[in-house]
C-alpha positions in Angstrom: 151.2 10.0 -190.3 153.3 7.8 -188.1 152.3 7.1 -184.8 155.3 8.9 -183.0 154.0 12.0 -184.8 150.2 11.4 -183.6 151.6 10.9 -180.0 153.7 14.1 -180.2 150.6 16.0 -181.5 148.7 14.7 -178.6 151.0 15.5 -176.0 151.5 19.1 -177.5 147.9 19.6 -177.4 147.4 18.2 -173.9 150.3 20.6 -172.9 148.0 23.7 -174.0 144.9 22.6 -172.2 145.9 24.1 -168.7 146.9 27.3 -170.4 143.5 27.3 -172.1 141.7 26.6 -168.8 143.5 29.4 -167.3 142.4 31.7 -170.0 139.0 30.6 -169.5 139.2 31.2 -166.0 140.4 34.7 -166.6 137.6 35.2 -169.1 135.0 33.9 -166.9 136.2 36.2 -164.0 133.3 38.9 -163.1 133.7 41.9 -165.4 134.1 45.5 -163.9 130.9 47.1 -165.6 129.5 50.5 -164.8 127.4 49.0 -162.1 130.3 47.5 -160.1 132.3 50.7 -160.7 129.6 53.0 -159.3 129.0 51.0 -155.9 132.3 51.9 -154.3 131.6 55.4 -155.4 128.3 55.4 -153.7 129.6 53.9 -150.6 132.4 56.6 -150.4 129.9 59.2 -150.6 127.7 57.8 -148.1 130.7 57.3 -145.7 131.6 61.0 -146.4 128.3 62.1 -145.7 128.4 60.2 -142.2 131.6 62.0 -141.5 130.1 65.1 -142.2 127.2 64.6 -139.9 129.7 63.2 -137.3 131.8 66.5 -137.6 129.1 69.2 -138.3 125.9 68.2 -136.4 127.4 67.9 -132.9 128.8 71.5 -133.5 125.7 72.9 -134.6 123.7 71.2 -131.9 126.3 72.6 -129.4 125.9 76.0 -131.0 121.9 75.7 -130.8 122.3 74.7 -127.0 124.8 77.7 -126.3 122.1 80.0 -127.8 119.3 78.4 -125.7 121.7 78.7 -122.5 122.5 82.5 -123.6 118.9 83.3 -123.7 118.1 81.4 -120.4 121.3 83.8 -118.8 119.5 86.9 -120.0 118.0 88.5 -116.6 114.6 90.1 -117.4 114.9 92.0 -114.2 118.5 93.7 -115.3 117.1 95.8 -117.9 114.4 97.3 -116.1 116.5 97.9 -113.2 118.8 99.8 -115.3 115.9 101.7 -116.8 114.7 102.6 -113.5 118.0 104.1 -112.4 118.2 106.0 -115.6 114.7 107.4 -115.1 115.8 108.4 -111.5 118.9 110.2 -112.7 116.6 112.3 -114.7 114.4 112.7 -111.8 111.5 111.1 -113.6 110.2 109.2 -110.2 107.1 108.1 -111.5 108.5 106.2 -114.6 111.3 104.9 -112.4 108.8 103.3 -110.0 107.1 101.7 -113.0 110.4 100.2 -114.1 111.2 98.9 -110.6 107.5 97.3 -110.2 108.0 95.5 -113.4 111.9 94.5 -112.8 111.0 93.5 -109.0 108.8 90.5 -109.9 111.7 88.0 -110.6 115.3 87.9 -111.5 118.9 88.6 -109.9 118.1 92.5 -109.9 114.7 91.9 -108.4 115.9 92.6 -104.8 117.6 95.6 -106.0 114.4 96.8 -107.6 112.4 96.3 -104.7 115.0 98.4 -102.4 114.8 101.3 -105.1 111.0 100.9 -105.0 111.1 101.0 -101.1 113.3 104.3 -101.4 110.7 105.8 -103.6 107.7 104.8 -101.7 109.2 106.0 -98.3 106.4 108.2 -97.8 104.2 105.6 -96.9 105.3 103.3 -94.3 102.7 100.8 -94.6 103.6 100.3 -98.5 107.3 100.1 -97.5 107.0 97.4 -95.0 105.2 95.3 -97.7 107.8 96.0 -100.3 110.9 95.2 -97.9 109.1 92.1 -96.9 109.2 90.8 -100.3 113.0 90.8 -100.5 114.0 87.2 -100.0 117.9 87.9 -99.2 118.1 88.8 -95.6 121.1 91.1 -96.2 119.4 92.9 -99.1 116.4 93.3 -96.8 117.8 94.9 -94.1 119.7 97.3 -96.6 116.2 98.0 -97.9 115.0 98.8 -94.5 117.8 101.0 -93.7 117.8 103.2 -96.9 114.2 103.6 -96.3 114.9 105.2 -92.9 117.4 107.2 -94.6 115.1 108.3 -97.3 112.3 109.1 -94.5 114.9 111.2 -92.5 116.0 112.9 -95.8 112.3 113.9 -96.2 112.0 115.3 -92.5 109.8 112.4 -91.3 111.7 111.9 -88.1 109.1 109.7 -86.4 108.9 107.3 -89.4 112.4 107.2 -89.7 112.8 106.1 -86.0 110.4 103.4 -86.6 112.5 101.9 -89.4 115.8 102.4 -87.5 114.1 100.6 -84.3 113.0 97.8 -86.4 116.5 97.3 -87.5 118.0 97.7 -83.9 115.7 94.8 -82.7 115.5 92.7 -85.3 118.3 92.5 -87.5 121.9 91.5 -87.3 124.5 93.2 -85.1 126.3 94.9 -88.2 123.1 96.6 -89.2 122.3 97.3 -85.6 125.4 99.4 -85.1 125.0 101.8 -88.1 121.3 102.1 -87.2 121.9 102.9 -83.7 124.5 105.6 -85.0 122.1 107.0 -87.6 119.3 107.0 -85.1 121.6 108.9 -82.5 122.8 111.5 -84.8 119.3 111.9 -86.1 117.9 112.8 -82.6 120.8 114.7 -81.6 119.5 117.6 -83.9 116.2 117.6 -82.2 115.0 118.2 -78.7 115.4 114.6 -77.6 118.9 114.9 -76.9 118.8 112.7 -74.0 117.2 109.9 -76.2 120.0 110.6 -78.6 122.7 110.1 -76.0 121.1 106.9 -74.9 121.4 105.4 -78.2 124.9 106.4 -78.7 125.7 105.0 -75.5 124.3 101.9 -76.5 126.5 101.9 -79.6 129.7 102.2 -77.8 128.9 99.5 -75.5 128.0 97.2 -78.3 131.2 98.1 -80.1 133.3 97.6 -77.0 131.8 94.0 -77.0 132.1 93.3 -80.4 135.2 95.5 -82.0 135.0 93.4 -85.2 131.9 95.4 -86.1 133.8 98.6 -86.5 137.5 97.5 -87.1 138.5 101.2 -88.1 136.8 102.6 -85.1 134.9 105.0 -87.5 131.6 104.6 -86.0 133.2 104.8 -82.3 134.8 107.9 -82.9 131.7 109.4 -84.5 129.4 108.2 -81.7 131.8 109.6 -78.8 132.1 112.9 -80.6 128.2 113.1 -81.0 128.0 112.2 -77.0 130.5 115.1 -76.3 128.7 117.3 -78.6 125.5 116.6 -76.9 126.9 117.2 -73.5 128.4 120.4 -74.6 125.1 121.6 -75.9 123.3 120.8 -72.6 125.8 122.8 -70.8 127.6 119.8 -69.3 131.0 120.7 -70.2 132.9 118.4 -67.7 131.0 115.3 -69.2 131.9 116.5 -72.6 135.6 116.9 -71.7 135.5 113.6 -69.9 134.5 111.8 -73.2 137.0 113.6 -75.3 139.9 112.3 -72.9 138.4 108.7 -72.7 138.3 108.4 -76.4 141.8 110.0 -77.2 143.7 108.7 -74.2 141.8 105.2 -73.9 139.6 104.1 -76.6 141.6 105.1 -79.7 145.1 106.6 -78.6 146.2 106.3 -82.2 143.5 108.1 -83.7 144.1 109.9 -86.7 145.1 113.8 -86.3 143.5 114.7 -89.8 140.0 113.2 -88.4 137.5 116.0 -88.4 136.0 114.2 -85.2 139.3 114.1 -83.5 139.7 117.7 -84.1 136.3 118.7 -82.5 137.4 116.5 -79.4 140.6 118.3 -79.1 138.8 121.6 -79.3 136.5 120.4 -76.5 139.5 119.6 -74.4 141.0 123.2 -75.0 138.0 124.8 -73.7 137.3 125.7 -70.1 133.5 126.0 -69.4 133.8 125.6 -65.7 
């Protein structure tokens, strides 16, 4: 073989070496076996699981929290209070009292239950006072005392009712005082204590003149004046009765409704001539 041929062969072999090296690099590269194929898949499952945890678990926690809140919102006193009212409707007083006793311990309806309990135990003033003093709301407390007075009055217990009315008149806010003065005056006007009734009614008229906001529609004033005029008429003091009728219709409330039963009574008083 000539030298030229050998040198050509060598150069040809040398030219193939880079290609062989590239092939070796390619064949020596890490193969994608079954293990390496599973890892990305496993990682994706973990990622999916994490995503599911992020999306589902918070919602489930919120749901459980909501359920807990709903349980907290349940008022234990409300059910007993409603049961008590239903018992009262069926005239089951003892069972109603038992329901109110239980529901008066705590909860939003506790004060309402105490009020109903006070009505049911109105025959015993000592027990009533103990119940009404337990009411933590000042407004609800005086409502309860007033309802007790009404219940006592309805049972014909005038002296006991008067005690409750006087408690309101001397201790409660003025809005409760006014309605109690009217109720007490009206109650006593049907007894032989008409002078006492008139004094309480006059006290009310004075209060309403000082604080007209207590009686914006003048309903209490109208009834009080009519009762005063009626008492004077019952006592044979007809001139005083007529003067009160005139005072109300001409000065205190000249725009009084013609449809009011009290206005009609006052006008009848003016038409009579007893003297």
